C-alpha positions as a printed Julia matrix, in Angstrom:
55×3 Matrix{Float64}:
  74.46   67.24  119.13
  72.58   68.3   116.05
  73.67   67.33  112.56
  75.04   70.49  110.92
  75.57   68.96  107.49
  72.42   70.55  106.11
  74.03   73.96  106.71
  77.12   73.21  104.59
  75.61   74.88  101.54
  74.84   78.08  103.45
  78.29   78.08  105.03
  79.9    77.66  101.62
  77.83   80.51  100.18
  78.71   82.79  103.12
  82.44   82.02  102.85
  82.42   82.5    99.09
  80.58   85.82   99.39
  82.95   86.97  102.15
  85.97   86.07  100.06
  84.51   87.84   97.06
  83.9    90.99   99.11
  87.43   90.92  100.5
  88.8    90.57   96.96
  86.76   93.6    95.81
  87.99   95.73   98.72
  91.58   94.69   98.05
  91.31   95.5    94.34
  89.68   98.91   94.93
  92.38   99.88   97.43
  95.1    98.81   95.01
  93.44  100.69   92.16
  93.19  103.9    94.21
  96.85  103.59   95.26
  97.94  103.1    91.65
  95.87  106.07   90.47
  97.43  108.33   93.13
 100.92  107.14   92.18
 100.26  107.74   88.48
  98.88  111.22   89.13
 101.91  112.1    91.27
 104.28  110.79   88.6
 102.49  112.74   85.86
 102.55  115.93   87.97
 106.3   115.5    88.51
 106.81  114.95   84.79
 104.82  118.12   84.0
 106.86  120.11   86.53
 110.1   118.96   84.89
 108.8   119.57   81.36
 107.56  123.09   82.14
 109.77  124.79   84.71
 108.12  127.77   86.34
 109.28  131.25   85.38
 111.42  133.06   87.9
 110.44  136.73   88.3
C-alpha cells in the first residue's frame, strides 16, 4: 500500500475549502430568510398603520 501522508496537505485544504463553502451557503440562506421575514413584518406594520379606505 502506498504512503498517503504526502497528500495530507491537499486533503486538509480540500476539507477546509469545503467547510468554508458550506458556511457561506448556510449564511446566505439564513440572510435571505431573515430579509424575507423583515420585509413581511414591515409590510404588516404598514398595513396596520395605514388601513385601506373602504368605498
